[in-house]
C-alpha positions in Angstrom: -81.3 114.7 -36.0 -84.9 113.5 -35.1 -87.7 114.2 -37.8 -89.1 116.2 -34.6 -86.6 118.4 -33.8 -86.2 118.5 -37.8 -89.8 119.2 -37.8 -89.8 122.5 -35.0 -87.6 124.1 -36.0 -88.8 124.3 -39.6 -91.9 125.5 -37.6 -89.5 127.6 -35.8 -88.0 129.4 -39.3 -91.8 129.2 -40.8 -93.3 130.9 -37.4 -90.2 133.9 -37.9 -90.6 134.4 -41.6 -94.3 134.7 -41.2 -93.8 137.5 -38.7 -91.3 139.1 -40.9 -93.5 138.8 -43.5 -96.7 140.5 -40.9 -94.0 143.3 -39.9 -92.8 144.4 -43.7 -97.2 144.1 -44.3 -97.3 146.9 -42.0 -95.1 149.0 -42.7 -95.3 148.9 -46.4 -99.0 150.1 -45.1 -98.3 152.2 -43.0 -95.6 154.2 -45.7 -98.4 153.4 -48.4 -101.1 155.7 -46.3 -99.1 157.9 -45.2 -98.2 158.5 -49.2 -102.2 158.9 -49.5 -102.9 161.2 -47.5 -99.9 163.8 -48.1 -102.1 163.1 -52.0 -104.7 163.9 -50.2 -104.0 166.8 -49.0 -102.3 167.5 -52.2 -105.3 167.5 -54.6 -107.8 169.3 -51.9 -105.3 172.2 -51.3 -105.3 172.2 -55.5 -108.6 171.7 -55.7 -109.3 174.7 -53.0 -107.2 176.7 -54.8 -108.3 176.2 -58.6 -112.2 176.4 -56.6 -111.1 179.9 -55.9 -110.0 180.7 -59.1 -113.5 179.0 -59.8 -111.9 176.4 -61.8 -113.3 172.1 -61.0 -110.5 170.1 -60.5 -111.6 166.2 -62.6 -109.2 163.2 -61.3 
């Protein structure tokens, strides 16, 4: 293989791995956001339930 061919192959692999990494990041970010929103919903529910009873929730 010539040096040009090997360098372009390496560049192609780097590009693919970068794209994969970005996709994984987006996926994990999406999962985290879902967890956070679910956590917030639970917190808000707790606050509203405790608020009815006159309790203060410290987080």
